[in-house]
C-alpha positions, 0 to 999 in steps of 0.5 A: 499499500505504501509503495502504490501511495508513494507512486500516486503521490509522485504522479500527481507531483509530475502533473503539477509540475508539467502544467507548470511548465506548459503555462511558463512556456505559454507565458514566454511565448512558446509553441504552446496551444492555449488548449494544452495549458488548460488541459494540463491545468485541469489534469493537474487539478483533478489529479490534486483533488483526488488525492486529497479525497483519497486522504480523506477516506483513508483518514475516516477508516482509520478513525472507524477502526480506531472507534471499533477497537475501543 
């Protein structure tokens, strides 16, 4: 589970980096289309939202386990 989680966090980080890189290239006037920048930004945003929701679900599951054991 730890390796899978670490891989997922790395994927989210890479999506964020790719989005920033495309945005910077677009702002410098390099050959990057606006739709590519928007799509990369949306992908990075959705990945981050998914990671936050996963964290929330894991925290809830842990709280339930702790309350069951009490």
